[in-house]
GUVEXRO-947044 format. One record per residue (C-alpha): residue in three letters; x, y, z; residue number from 1. Coordinates in Angstrom, 1 decimal. Layout:
> ALA, X, Y, Z, NUM
...
END
This chain:
> UNK, 4.2, 19.9, -30.5, 1
> UNK, 7.2, 17.5, -30.3, 2
> UNK, 6.4, 14.1, -28.6, 3
> UNK, 8.8, 11.2, -28.4, 4
> UNK, 7.9, 7.8, -29.7, 5
> UNK, 7.4, 6.6, -26.2, 6
> UNK, 5.1, 9.5, -25.4, 7
> UNK, 3.0, 8.7, -28.5, 8
> UNK, 2.8, 5.0, -27.4, 9
> UNK, 1.8, 6.1, -23.9, 10
> UNK, -0.9, 8.4, -25.2, 11
> UNK, -2.4, 5.6, -27.3, 12
> UNK, -2.3, 3.1, -24.4, 13
> UNK, -3.5, 5.5, -21.7, 14
> UNK, -5.7, 8.0, -23.5, 15
> UNK, -8.4, 7.3, -20.9, 16
> UNK, -7.6, 6.4, -17.3, 17
> UNK, -9.6, 3.6, -15.9, 18
> UNK, -12.2, 4.2, -13.1, 19
> UNK, -10.2, 2.3, -10.5, 20
> UNK, -7.2, 4.5, -11.1, 21
> UNK, -9.4, 7.6, -10.8, 22
> UNK, -10.7, 6.4, -7.5, 23
> UNK, -7.4, 5.4, -6.0, 24
> UNK, -5.3, 8.4, -7.2, 25
> UNK, -7.9, 11.2, -7.2, 26
> UNK, -9.3, 13.6, -9.7, 27
> UNK, -5.9, 15.2, -10.2, 28
> UNK, -4.8, 12.1, -12.1, 29
> UNK, -7.0, 12.9, -15.0, 30
> UNK, -8.4, 16.4, -14.7, 31
> UNK, -5.6, 17.9, -16.8, 32
> UNK, -7.1, 18.1, -20.3, 33
> UNK, -5.3, 20.1, -23.0, 34
> UNK, -7.6, 23.1, -22.2, 35
> UNK, -6.7, 22.9, -18.5, 36
> UNK, -3.0, 22.7, -19.3, 37
> UNK, -3.3, 25.9, -21.4, 38
> UNK, -4.4, 27.9, -18.4, 39
> UNK, -2.4, 25.9, -15.7, 40
> UNK, 0.7, 28.2, -15.7, 41
> UNK, -1.3, 31.4, -15.4, 42
> UNK, -3.7, 30.1, -12.7, 43
> UNK, -1.6, 27.7, -10.6, 44
> UNK, 2.0, 28.9, -11.1, 45
> UNK, 1.1, 32.5, -11.4, 46
> UNK, -2.0, 33.6, -9.4, 47
> UNK, -2.5, 30.7, -6.9, 48
> UNK, 1.2, 30.4, -5.9, 49
> UNK, 1.6, 34.1, -5.4, 50
> UNK, -1.7, 35.1, -3.8, 51
> UNK, -3.2, 31.9, -2.2, 52
> UNK, -0.3, 29.7, -1.2, 53
> UNK, 2.2, 32.6, -0.8, 54
> UNK, 5.0, 30.7, -2.4, 55
> UNK, 5.9, 32.5, -5.6, 56
> UNK, 7.0, 30.4, -8.5, 57
> UNK, 9.7, 32.8, -9.9, 58
> UNK, 11.4, 33.7, -6.6, 59
> UNK, 11.0, 30.4, -4.6, 60
> UNK, 9.9, 27.3, -6.5, 61
> UNK, 11.9, 27.8, -9.7, 62
> UNK, 15.2, 28.6, -8.0, 63
> UNK, 14.7, 25.6, -5.7, 64
> UNK, 14.0, 23.3, -8.7, 65
> UNK, 17.1, 24.6, -10.7, 66
> UNK, 19.4, 24.2, -7.7, 67
> UNK, 18.8, 20.5, -7.4, 68
> UNK, 18.3, 19.6, -11.1, 69
> UNK, 21.0, 17.3, -12.6, 70
> UNK, 21.9, 16.0, -16.1, 71
> UNK, 20.3, 12.6, -15.2, 72
> UNK, 16.9, 13.6, -14.0, 73
> UNK, 13.5, 12.0, -13.3, 74
> UNK, 10.4, 14.2, -12.9, 75
> UNK, 7.3, 12.7, -11.4, 76
> UNK, 4.0, 14.5, -11.8, 77
> UNK, 5.1, 16.7, -14.7, 78
> UNK, 2.4, 19.3, -15.0, 79
> UNK, 3.1, 21.4, -18.1, 80
> UNK, 6.9, 20.9, -18.0, 81
> UNK, 7.4, 24.5, -16.9, 82
> UNK, 10.1, 23.8, -14.3, 83
> UNK, 12.1, 21.4, -16.6, 84
> UNK, 12.0, 23.8, -19.6, 85
> UNK, 13.3, 26.7, -17.5, 86
> UNK, 16.0, 24.4, -16.0, 87
> UNK, 17.3, 23.3, -19.3, 88
> UNK, 17.3, 26.8, -20.6, 89
> UNK, 19.2, 28.0, -17.6, 90
> UNK, 21.8, 25.3, -18.0, 91
> UNK, 22.1, 25.9, -21.7, 92
> UNK, 22.7, 29.6, -21.1, 93
> UNK, 25.5, 28.7, -18.7, 94
> UNK, 26.9, 26.2, -21.3, 95
> UNK, 26.4, 23.3, -18.9, 96
> UNK, 24.5, 21.4, -21.6, 97
> UNK, 24.9, 21.9, -25.3, 98
> UNK, 24.5, 18.5, -27.0, 99
> UNK, 22.3, 15.5, -27.6, 100
> UNK, 23.9, 13.2, -25.0, 101
> UNK, 24.7, 15.6, -22.2, 102
> UNK, 21.2, 15.8, -20.6, 103
> UNK, 18.8, 12.9, -19.9, 104
> UNK, 15.3, 13.6, -18.7, 105
> UNK, 12.6, 11.0, -17.9, 106
> UNK, 9.0, 12.1, -17.3, 107
> UNK, 6.5, 10.0, -15.3, 108
> UNK, 2.8, 10.8, -15.0, 109
> UNK, -0.5, 9.0, -15.2, 110
> UNK, -1.9, 11.6, -17.6, 111
> UNK, -0.8, 11.3, -21.2, 112
> UNK, -1.7, 14.9, -21.9, 113
> UNK, 0.7, 16.1, -19.3, 114
> UNK, 3.4, 13.8, -20.6, 115
> UNK, 3.1, 15.0, -24.2, 116
> UNK, 2.8, 18.7, -23.3, 117
> UNK, 5.9, 18.6, -21.0, 118
> UNK, 8.0, 16.7, -23.5, 119
> UNK, 7.2, 19.1, -26.3, 120
> UNK, 7.9, 22.1, -24.0, 121
> UNK, 11.3, 20.8, -23.1, 122
> UNK, 12.2, 20.1, -26.7, 123
> UNK, 11.1, 23.6, -27.7, 124
> UNK, 13.2, 25.1, -24.9, 125
> UNK, 16.4, 23.2, -26.0, 126
> UNK, 16.0, 21.5, -29.5, 127
> UNK, 19.5, 20.1, -29.4, 128
> UNK, 18.7, 17.8, -26.4, 129
> UNK, 17.6, 14.2, -26.8, 130
> UNK, 13.7, 14.0, -26.5, 131
> UNK, 12.6, 13.5, -22.9, 132
> UNK, 11.5, 10.0, -22.3, 133
> UNK, 7.9, 9.8, -21.2, 134
> UNK, 6.5, 7.0, -19.1, 135
> UNK, 2.8, 6.6, -18.2, 136
> UNK, 3.1, 5.1, -14.7, 137
> UNK, 1.9, 5.3, -11.2, 138
> UNK, 4.3, 6.8, -8.6, 139
> UNK, 3.0, 4.3, -6.0, 140
> UNK, 4.1, 1.3, -8.1, 141
> UNK, 7.4, 0.0, -9.5, 142
> UNK, 8.2, 2.1, -12.6, 143
> UNK, 8.7, 0.4, -16.0, 144
> UNK, 12.1, 2.1, -16.7, 145
> UNK, 13.8, -0.4, -18.9, 146
> UNK, 15.3, 1.5, -21.9, 147
> UNK, 14.6, 0.0, -25.3, 148
> UNK, 17.7, 1.6, -26.8, 149
> UNK, 20.1, 0.4, -24.2, 150
> UNK, 20.9, 3.8, -22.8, 151
> UNK, 19.5, 3.3, -19.4, 152
> UNK, 22.0, 3.5, -16.5, 153
> UNK, 21.2, 0.3, -14.8, 154
> UNK, 22.9, -1.2, -11.8, 155
> UNK, 23.3, -4.8, -10.9, 156
> UNK, 19.7, -5.0, -9.9, 157
> UNK, 18.6, -4.0, -13.4, 158
> UNK, 17.0, -0.9, -12.0, 159
> UNK, 17.7, 2.4, -13.6, 160
> UNK, 19.1, 5.1, -11.3, 161
> UNK, 18.9, 8.9, -11.4, 162
> UNK, 21.0, 11.7, -9.9, 163
> UNK, 18.0, 13.8, -9.1, 164
> UNK, 14.3, 13.1, -8.8, 165
> UNK, 11.7, 15.9, -8.5, 166
> UNK, 8.1, 15.7, -7.2, 167
> UNK, 6.5, 19.1, -7.6, 168
> UNK, 2.9, 19.6, -6.7, 169
> UNK, 2.0, 15.9, -6.8, 170
> UNK, 1.6, 14.9, -3.2, 171
> UNK, -1.2, 17.3, -2.3, 172
> UNK, -3.3, 15.9, -5.3, 173
> UNK, -3.1, 12.4, -4.0, 174
> UNK, -6.0, 11.1, -1.9, 175
> UNK, -5.4, 9.5, 1.5, 176
> UNK, -3.3, 10.3, 4.6, 177
> UNK, 0.4, 11.2, 4.6, 178
> UNK, 1.2, 7.6, 5.8, 179
> UNK, -0.2, 6.3, 2.5, 180
> UNK, 1.5, 9.0, 0.4, 181
> UNK, 4.8, 8.0, 2.0, 182
> UNK, 4.8, 5.0, -0.3, 183
> UNK, 5.8, 7.4, -3.1, 184
> UNK, 9.0, 8.2, -1.2, 185
> UNK, 9.7, 4.5, -0.6, 186
> UNK, 9.1, 3.7, -4.2, 187
> UNK, 11.1, 6.5, -5.8, 188
> UNK, 14.1, 6.3, -3.6, 189
> UNK, 14.9, 3.0, -5.1, 190
> UNK, 15.6, 4.8, -8.4, 191
> UNK, 18.0, 7.3, -6.8, 192
> UNK, 21.8, 7.0, -7.0, 193
> UNK, 23.6, 6.7, -3.7, 194
> UNK, 24.7, 10.4, -3.9, 195
> UNK, 21.4, 11.5, -5.6, 196
> UNK, 18.8, 14.0, -4.3, 197
> UNK, 15.0, 13.6, -4.2, 198
> UNK, 13.3, 17.0, -3.9, 199
> UNK, 9.9, 18.5, -4.2, 200
> UNK, 7.1, 20.8, -3.1, 201
> UNK, 3.6, 20.2, -1.8, 202
> UNK, 0.8, 22.3, -0.5, 203
> UNK, 0.1, 21.5, 3.2, 204
> UNK, -3.4, 21.2, 4.6, 205
> UNK, -2.7, 22.2, 8.2, 206
> UNK, 0.1, 22.9, 10.7, 207
> UNK, 1.1, 25.2, 13.5, 208
> UNK, 2.6, 27.8, 11.2, 209
> UNK, 0.3, 27.3, 8.3, 210
> UNK, -2.1, 30.2, 7.8, 211
> UNK, -4.7, 30.4, 5.0, 212
> UNK, -5.9, 33.7, 3.7, 213
> UNK, -9.4, 34.0, 2.3, 214
> UNK, -8.3, 32.8, -1.2, 215
> UNK, -6.3, 29.9, 0.1, 216
> UNK, -9.2, 28.8, 2.3, 217
> UNK, -11.7, 29.0, -0.5, 218
> UNK, -9.4, 27.0, -2.9, 219
> UNK, -8.6, 24.4, -0.2, 220
> UNK, -12.3, 23.8, 0.5, 221
> UNK, -13.3, 23.6, -3.1, 222
> UNK, -10.4, 21.4, -4.3, 223
> UNK, -10.7, 19.0, -1.4, 224
> UNK, -14.4, 18.7, -1.9, 225
> UNK, -14.0, 18.1, -5.6, 226
> UNK, -11.2, 15.5, -5.1, 227
> UNK, -8.7, 17.7, -7.0, 228
> UNK, -6.7, 17.9, -3.7, 229
> UNK, -6.5, 15.3, -1.0, 230
> UNK, -4.4, 17.3, 1.5, 231
> UNK, -6.7, 18.4, 4.3, 232
> UNK, -4.6, 16.2, 6.8, 233
> UNK, -1.2, 16.8, 5.3, 234
> UNK, 1.3, 18.4, 7.7, 235
> UNK, 5.0, 19.2, 7.6, 236
> UNK, 5.7, 16.9, 10.6, 237
> UNK, 4.1, 13.8, 9.0, 238
> UNK, 5.9, 14.3, 5.6, 239
> UNK, 9.3, 14.9, 7.3, 240
> UNK, 8.8, 11.7, 9.4, 241
> UNK, 8.0, 9.7, 6.3, 242
> UNK, 11.1, 11.1, 4.5, 243
> UNK, 13.3, 10.3, 7.5, 244
> UNK, 12.3, 6.7, 7.3, 245
> UNK, 13.9, 6.5, 3.8, 246
> UNK, 16.7, 9.1, 3.9, 247
> UNK, 19.5, 9.9, 6.3, 248
> UNK, 19.4, 13.6, 5.4, 249
> UNK, 16.2, 15.5, 5.1, 250
> UNK, 16.1, 19.3, 4.7, 251
> UNK, 12.5, 20.8, 4.9, 252
> UNK, 11.4, 24.3, 4.8, 253
> UNK, 8.0, 26.0, 4.6, 254
> UNK, 7.2, 29.0, 2.4, 255
> UNK, 3.6, 30.2, 3.0, 256
> UNK, 1.5, 27.1, 2.7, 257
> UNK, 4.0, 25.1, 0.8, 258
> UNK, 6.5, 22.5, 2.1, 259
> UNK, 9.7, 22.4, 0.1, 260
> UNK, 11.8, 19.3, 0.9, 261
> UNK, 15.2, 18.0, -0.1, 262
> UNK, 16.2, 14.4, 0.8, 263
> UNK, 19.5, 12.7, 0.2, 264
> UNK, 21.6, 9.7, 1.4, 265
> UNK, 19.0, 7.1, 0.8, 266
> UNK, 18.9, 4.5, 3.5, 267
> UNK, 19.8, 1.1, 2.1, 268
> UNK, 16.5, -0.7, 2.3, 269
> UNK, 16.0, -3.7, 0.2, 270
> UNK, 13.3, -6.3, -0.3, 271
> UNK, 14.5, -9.6, 1.0, 272
> UNK, 14.4, -12.7, -1.2, 273
> UNK, 14.5, -15.9, 0.7, 274
> UNK, 16.2, -17.5, -2.3, 275
> UNK, 14.2, -20.7, -1.9, 276
> UNK, 12.5, -22.4, -4.8, 277
> UNK, 9.6, -24.2, -3.3, 278
> UNK, 6.9, -24.0, -0.6, 279
> UNK, 6.4, -26.9, 1.8, 280
> UNK, 3.0, -27.7, 3.3, 281
> UNK, 3.9, -26.5, 6.7, 282
> UNK, 2.0, -23.2, 6.6, 283
> UNK, -0.5, -23.7, 3.9, 284
> UNK, -3.0, -24.4, 6.7, 285
> UNK, -2.7, -20.9, 7.9, 286
> UNK, -0.8, -18.8, 5.5, 287
> UNK, -3.1, -15.9, 4.6, 288
> UNK, -4.0, -16.0, 0.9, 289
> UNK, -4.5, -12.3, 1.2, 290
> UNK, -2.8, -11.2, -1.9, 291
> UNK, -5.4, -12.9, -4.1, 292
> UNK, -8.1, -10.8, -2.5, 293
> UNK, -6.5, -7.4, -2.1, 294
> UNK, -5.0, -5.2, -4.7, 295
> UNK, -1.3, -4.6, -3.8, 296
> UNK, -1.9, -0.9, -4.4, 297
> UNK, -4.1, -1.0, -1.3, 298
> UNK, -1.5, -2.7, 0.9, 299
> UNK, -0.5, -1.0, 4.1, 300
> UNK, 3.1, -0.5, 5.3, 301
> UNK, 3.9, -1.5, 8.9, 302
> UNK, 7.2, -0.7, 10.5, 303
> UNK, 8.9, -2.8, 13.2, 304
> UNK, 12.2, -3.9, 14.7, 305
> UNK, 14.0, -5.3, 17.7, 306
> UNK, 13.8, -3.4, 21.0, 307
> UNK, 17.3, -2.0, 21.0, 308
> UNK, 16.8, -0.6, 17.4, 309
> UNK, 19.8, -2.4, 15.8, 310
> UNK, 17.5, -4.1, 13.3, 311
> UNK, 14.5, -2.3, 11.8, 312
> UNK, 12.2, -3.4, 9.0, 313
> UNK, 8.9, -2.7, 7.2, 314
> UNK, 6.4, -5.0, 5.6, 315
> UNK, 3.8, -4.2, 2.9, 316
> UNK, 0.8, -6.4, 3.3, 317
> UNK, -3.0, -6.2, 3.3, 318
> UNK, -4.3, -4.4, 6.3, 319
> UNK, -4.1, -6.4, 9.5, 320
> UNK, -7.6, -7.0, 10.7, 321
> UNK, -6.9, -10.0, 12.9, 322
> UNK, -3.8, -12.1, 13.8, 323
> UNK, -3.0, -15.7, 14.4, 324
> UNK, -2.3, -16.9, 17.9, 325
> UNK, -0.4, -20.2, 17.9, 326
> UNK, 0.2, -22.4, 21.0, 327
> UNK, 3.2, -24.3, 19.8, 328
> UNK, 6.2, -24.5, 22.1, 329
> UNK, 8.3, -21.8, 20.5, 330
> UNK, 5.4, -19.3, 20.2, 331
> UNK, 4.5, -19.8, 23.8, 332
> UNK, 8.0, -19.7, 25.3, 333
> UNK, 9.3, -16.8, 23.1, 334
> UNK, 6.1, -14.8, 23.2, 335
> UNK, 5.6, -14.8, 19.4, 336
> UNK, 2.3, -13.6, 18.1, 337
> UNK, 1.5, -14.5, 14.5, 338
> UNK, 3.4, -15.3, 12.7, 339
> UNK, 2.2, -13.1, 9.8, 340
> UNK, 3.0, -15.4, 6.9, 341
> UNK, 3.4, -14.6, 3.3, 342
> UNK, 5.1, -16.2, 0.3, 343
> UNK, 8.4, -15.1, -1.1, 344
> UNK, 6.9, -15.2, -4.5, 345
> UNK, 3.8, -13.1, -3.6, 346
> UNK, 3.3, -9.4, -3.9, 347
> UNK, 3.9, -8.7, -0.2, 348
> UNK, 7.2, -7.1, 0.8, 349
> UNK, 9.7, -7.5, 3.6, 350
> UNK, 12.0, -4.5, 3.6, 351
> UNK, 15.1, -4.0, 5.8, 352
> UNK, 15.4, -0.4, 7.0, 353
> UNK, 18.4, -0.7, 9.3, 354
> UNK, 20.9, -3.4, 10.2, 355
> UNK, 21.7, -6.6, 8.4, 356
> UNK, 19.7, -9.9, 8.5, 357
> UNK, 23.0, -11.8, 8.8, 358
> UNK, 23.6, -10.0, 12.1, 359
> UNK, 20.4, -11.6, 13.6, 360
> UNK, 20.9, -14.9, 15.4, 361
> UNK, 19.5, -18.1, 14.1, 362
> UNK, 17.7, -20.9, 15.9, 363
> UNK, 16.3, -24.1, 14.6, 364
> UNK, 15.0, -27.2, 16.4, 365
> UNK, 13.2, -30.4, 15.4, 366
> UNK, 11.4, -28.7, 12.5, 367
> UNK, 14.8, -27.9, 10.9, 368
> UNK, 13.2, -26.2, 7.9, 369
> UNK, 12.1, -23.4, 10.1, 370
> UNK, 14.8, -20.9, 11.0, 371
> UNK, 13.9, -18.3, 13.8, 372
> UNK, 15.8, -15.0, 13.8, 373
> UNK, 16.2, -12.9, 16.9, 374
> UNK, 18.4, -10.0, 17.9, 375
> UNK, 21.5, -11.1, 19.8, 376
> UNK, 21.6, -7.8, 21.7, 377
> UNK, 18.1, -7.4, 23.1, 378
> UNK, 16.6, -10.9, 22.3, 379
> UNK, 13.6, -9.7, 20.3, 380
> UNK, 12.2, -12.5, 18.1, 381
> UNK, 11.8, -10.8, 14.7, 382
> UNK, 10.7, -13.4, 12.1, 383
> UNK, 11.0, -17.0, 11.0, 384
> UNK, 11.6, -18.4, 7.5, 385
> UNK, 10.4, -21.6, 6.0, 386
> UNK, 11.3, -22.7, 2.4, 387
> UNK, 9.7, -20.1, 0.2, 388
> UNK, 7.9, -18.1, 2.9, 389
> UNK, 8.5, -15.8, 5.8, 390
> UNK, 6.5, -15.2, 9.0, 391
> UNK, 6.8, -11.9, 10.9, 392
> UNK, 6.3, -11.8, 14.7, 393
> UNK, 3.4, -9.4, 15.1, 394
> UNK, 4.8, -8.2, 18.4, 395
> UNK, 7.9, -6.9, 16.6, 396
> UNK, 5.7, -4.3, 14.8, 397
> UNK, 5.8, -0.9, 16.3, 398
> UNK, 3.0, 1.1, 14.7, 399
> UNK, 0.1, -1.2, 15.4, 400
> UNK, -1.3, -2.6, 18.6, 401
> UNK, -1.5, -6.3, 17.7, 402
> UNK, -2.8, -7.2, 21.1, 403
> UNK, -6.0, -5.4, 20.3, 404
> UNK, -6.6, -7.4, 17.1, 405
> UNK, -9.0, -10.4, 17.1, 406
> UNK, -7.1, -13.6, 17.4, 407
> UNK, -7.3, -16.6, 15.1, 408
> UNK, -6.2, -19.5, 17.2, 409
> UNK, -4.0, -22.2, 15.7, 410
> UNK, -3.3, -25.5, 17.5, 411
> UNK, 0.4, -25.8, 16.8, 412
> UNK, 0.9, -27.7, 20.1, 413
> UNK, -1.3, -30.5, 18.9, 414
> UNK, -0.1, -30.5, 15.3, 415
> UNK, 3.7, -30.9, 15.7, 416
> UNK, 6.0, -33.4, 17.2, 417
> UNK, 5.8, -33.4, 21.0, 418
> UNK, 8.1, -30.7, 22.3, 419
> UNK, 11.4, -31.8, 24.1, 420
> UNK, 14.3, -29.4, 24.8, 421
> UNK, 17.5, -30.2, 22.8, 422
> UNK, 19.9, -29.7, 25.7, 423
> UNK, 20.3, -30.5, 29.4, 424
> UNK, 18.1, -32.4, 31.9, 425
> UNK, 15.6, -31.4, 34.5, 426
> UNK, 17.2, -30.1, 37.7, 427
> UNK, 15.8, -30.7, 41.1, 428
> UNK, 15.1, -27.9, 43.6, 429
> UNK, 17.5, -28.1, 46.6, 430
> UNK, 17.0, -26.5, 50.0, 431
> UNK, 19.8, -23.9, 50.4, 432
> UNK, 22.0, -24.5, 53.4, 433
> UNK, 21.3, -22.3, 56.3, 434
> UNK, 17.9, -21.3, 54.9, 435
> UNK, 14.5, -22.0, 56.5, 436
> UNK, 12.7, -25.0, 55.2, 437
> UNK, 10.6, -23.5, 52.5, 438
> UNK, 9.0, -26.9, 51.9, 439
> UNK, 7.4, -26.5, 55.3, 440
> UNK, 5.2, -23.8, 54.0, 441
> UNK, 1.8, -25.1, 53.1, 442
> UNK, 0.7, -25.1, 49.5, 443
> UNK, 4.1, -24.8, 47.8, 444
> UNK, 4.5, -26.5, 44.5, 445
> UNK, 7.7, -27.4, 42.6, 446
> UNK, 7.7, -26.2, 39.0, 447
> UNK, 10.3, -26.9, 36.4, 448
> UNK, 11.2, -24.8, 33.4, 449
> UNK, 13.7, -23.9, 30.8, 450
> UNK, 14.4, -21.8, 27.7, 451
> UNK, 13.2, -23.4, 24.5, 452
> UNK, 16.5, -25.2, 23.7, 453
> UNK, 17.1, -26.2, 27.3, 454
> UNK, 20.5, -24.6, 27.9, 455
> UNK, 19.0, -22.5, 30.7, 456
> UNK, 17.0, -24.6, 33.2, 457
> UNK, 15.5, -24.0, 36.6, 458
> UNK, 13.5, -25.4, 39.5, 459
> UNK, 11.0, -23.2, 41.2, 460
> UNK, 9.2, -23.5, 44.6, 461
> UNK, 6.1, -21.4, 44.5, 462
> UNK, 2.5, -21.1, 45.6, 463
> UNK, 0.2, -22.8, 43.1, 464
> UNK, 0.1, -20.7, 40.0, 465
> UNK, -3.7, -21.0, 39.9, 466
> UNK, -3.7, -18.9, 43.1, 467
> UNK, -1.3, -16.2, 42.0, 468
> UNK, -1.8, -13.1, 40.0, 469
> UNK, 0.7, -12.9, 37.1, 470
> UNK, 1.9, -9.5, 36.0, 471
> UNK, 1.3, -8.6, 32.4, 472
> UNK, 2.9, -5.3, 31.4, 473
> UNK, 2.6, -3.5, 28.2, 474
> UNK, 5.8, -1.5, 28.3, 475
> UNK, 8.0, -1.5, 25.2, 476
> UNK, 10.1, -4.5, 26.4, 477
> UNK, 7.3, -6.6, 27.8, 478
> UNK, 5.1, -5.8, 24.9, 479
> UNK, 7.6, -6.9, 22.2, 480
> UNK, 8.2, -10.2, 24.1, 481
> UNK, 5.0, -10.7, 25.9, 482
> UNK, 6.7, -11.3, 29.3, 483
> UNK, 4.4, -12.6, 32.0, 484
> UNK, 6.1, -12.2, 35.4, 485
> UNK, 5.8, -13.6, 38.9, 486
> UNK, 8.3, -12.6, 41.6, 487
> UNK, 9.9, -15.5, 43.5, 488
> UNK, 12.8, -15.1, 45.8, 489
> UNK, 16.4, -15.9, 44.7, 490
> UNK, 16.4, -19.1, 46.6, 491
> UNK, 12.9, -20.1, 45.4, 492
> UNK, 14.0, -20.0, 41.8, 493
> UNK, 17.2, -22.0, 41.3, 494
> UNK, 18.8, -21.5, 37.8, 495
> UNK, 21.2, -23.9, 36.1, 496
> UNK, 23.2, -22.4, 33.2, 497
> UNK, 26.4, -24.4, 32.9, 498
> UNK, 27.4, -23.0, 29.5, 499
> UNK, 26.7, -19.4, 30.4, 500
> UNK, 24.1, -19.1, 27.7, 501
> UNK, 22.2, -16.3, 29.4, 502
> UNK, 22.6, -12.9, 27.8, 503
> UNK, 21.7, -9.8, 29.8, 504
> UNK, 19.9, -6.8, 28.4, 505
> UNK, 19.3, -3.8, 30.6, 506
> UNK, 16.4, -1.5, 29.7, 507
> UNK, 15.8, 1.1, 32.4, 508
> UNK, 18.5, 0.4, 34.9, 509
> UNK, 22.0, -1.2, 34.8, 510
> UNK, 21.1, -3.0, 38.0, 511
> UNK, 18.2, -4.9, 36.4, 512
> UNK, 18.9, -7.0, 33.4, 513
> UNK, 16.4, -9.1, 31.3, 514
> UNK, 18.1, -12.5, 30.8, 515
> UNK, 17.5, -14.4, 27.6, 516
> UNK, 19.1, -17.5, 26.1, 517
> UNK, 21.7, -16.6, 23.5, 518
> UNK, 21.0, -19.8, 21.6, 519
> UNK, 17.2, -19.8, 21.3, 520
> UNK, 16.1, -16.2, 22.2, 521
> UNK, 13.8, -17.2, 25.2, 522
> UNK, 13.6, -14.7, 28.0, 523
> UNK, 13.8, -16.6, 31.3, 524
> UNK, 14.2, -14.2, 34.2, 525
> UNK, 15.3, -10.7, 35.4, 526
> UNK, 18.7, -10.5, 37.1, 527
> UNK, 18.7, -7.8, 39.8, 528
> UNK, 22.2, -6.7, 40.6, 529
> UNK, 21.4, -5.4, 44.1, 530
> UNK, 21.9, -8.5, 46.3, 531
> UNK, 19.8, -6.9, 49.0, 532
> UNK, 16.8, -7.2, 46.8, 533
> UNK, 15.7, -10.8, 47.4, 534
> UNK, 13.7, -11.2, 44.1, 535
> UNK, 14.2, -13.0, 40.9, 536
> UNK, 11.3, -12.0, 38.6, 537
> UNK, 10.7, -14.8, 36.1, 538
> UNK, 8.8, -15.3, 32.9, 539
> UNK, 6.0, -17.9, 33.5, 540
> UNK, 6.0, -18.6, 29.8, 541
> UNK, 9.0, -20.8, 30.4, 542
> UNK, 7.4, -23.1, 33.0, 543
> UNK, 6.8, -26.6, 31.8, 544
> UNK, 3.3, -28.0, 31.2, 545
> UNK, 1.2, -25.0, 32.1, 546
> UNK, -1.5, -23.3, 30.1, 547
> UNK, -0.7, -19.6, 30.2, 548
> UNK, -4.2, -18.7, 28.9, 549
> UNK, -5.8, -20.1, 32.1, 550
> UNK, -3.7, -18.0, 34.5, 551
> UNK, -5.0, -15.0, 36.3, 552
> UNK, -3.4, -11.7, 35.2, 553
> UNK, -3.1, -8.3, 36.6, 554
> UNK, -2.4, -5.6, 34.0, 555
> UNK, 0.3, -2.9, 34.4, 556
> UNK, 0.4, 0.1, 32.1, 557
> UNK, 4.1, 0.4, 31.7, 558
> UNK, 3.7, 2.0, 28.3, 559
> UNK, 2.4, 5.2, 29.8, 560
> UNK, 5.4, 5.5, 32.2, 561
> UNK, 8.5, 7.5, 31.3, 562
> UNK, 10.8, 7.4, 29.5, 563
> UNK, 8.9, 7.3, 26.2, 564
> UNK, 10.1, 4.5, 24.0, 565
> UNK, 11.2, 5.8, 20.6, 566
> UNK, 12.2, 2.6, 18.8, 567
> UNK, 15.7, 2.7, 20.2, 568
> UNK, 17.3, 1.5, 23.4, 569
> UNK, 17.0, 4.0, 26.2, 570
> UNK, 20.3, 5.5, 27.1, 571
> UNK, 21.3, 4.3, 30.6, 572
> UNK, 23.2, 6.6, 33.0, 573
END
């Protein structure tokens, strides 16, 4: 048996997996002893694939593996090395590889027995090749792929890249739902070249077109009960959705009970470094020191973005079990919930999935260290940065209902410098010429308001807000920005926007546009294009000196009404 030096070192260091790894990664991480590996090809690749999973190795899996195999290859979850050995034999026979330098293979697995067995098998198949490099590592975590001999093909990031990455029969052995296993795709795609291919095969646990015969049913029940498999909830749809979050091109197909997938054109996702060297005391009162309590391997991934879909992101943090609710001026006016703070130097991750941070608009005010970023197209407030830290607007997340989480209230209003808009002055309400004297109506009150920076101001004549029911809608637009609407007439709400700071964003109709300040990102009112409709719906968050928590609300379930929001702006006719 030929084992590279690195394989020998890995075997010594990892001859026994720790109990935590066994619990997190399942029985499949350590069940493969030398005895099991001796019968693996016969039982798994021969009998099980042909008669239980109905996806024969020789006619389906092996041709698929060879078709995507490259001269610069990473294999994760290596088994016995069967596929790799057959692939190098095939390429050798066709004279595609014939020397020490023409083929580079890296093997990654948690089990040292698998690593040494696979490396030896590849070497036996093609003795003229350089020994396969073996790395004892977890596919969920960053891989230690720094070459000691300087042969690694590293890019400017210092991260080694591969032209092909294979994941055969690993995913169904991992415990947990597909959403957790998707972390493997997110991790491995960072090791793929721009034109590279990630491909693999996994046994599914259910699906509309998945049918188990008696042998498959028996093995599924036994393996899942024993913890050898963790795939009872695995479906083609969930895996494809996970792959599509990381790749522009995904090609799935199902053979029997097995999903074969090929993914290419990795989406340029990158962890954002704030490039700031110190942390001020601003958020130490409420920054969650979560990373010191939770193993990063148990972090959850949450996806989010602006309403129009121009900017999308993901965060990896400890599971959200509550969320901060701040009453400072910017959080109230802009409908920010959170923020979900973490340090730039911590293990948490902020990952851009679509768009460019520099395309987001910036807004700062008296606390100049804080820079708020919002979409200039749809106005969604996405995040705020402070020196050395970032705070995510919880309402920008798309796969968790943050409104249902318990709230941790933070008195930002009482802590910071008293709020005063940077621009403009209060305007007085004036009775329109030729209109009835609205002041004659009993109980009307004059309210004043503005966007956060003050570039858009208004005066409002309305019944006392204490006597009104304020509309709180959970549709995609109102949900992301926490709009709270009342419906005054056009003359009752008089708007002053001398610089034309208002930006219009239409959601369901071109005749109805949400209007937000292009400088500070505050939504102020809805502009209805049809002049015959004498309404100017306005966001009560922007009214001066009111406590929005004490108002009376009527809930509207806009989320359940068509069209279904998909994370992108609805196409208007």
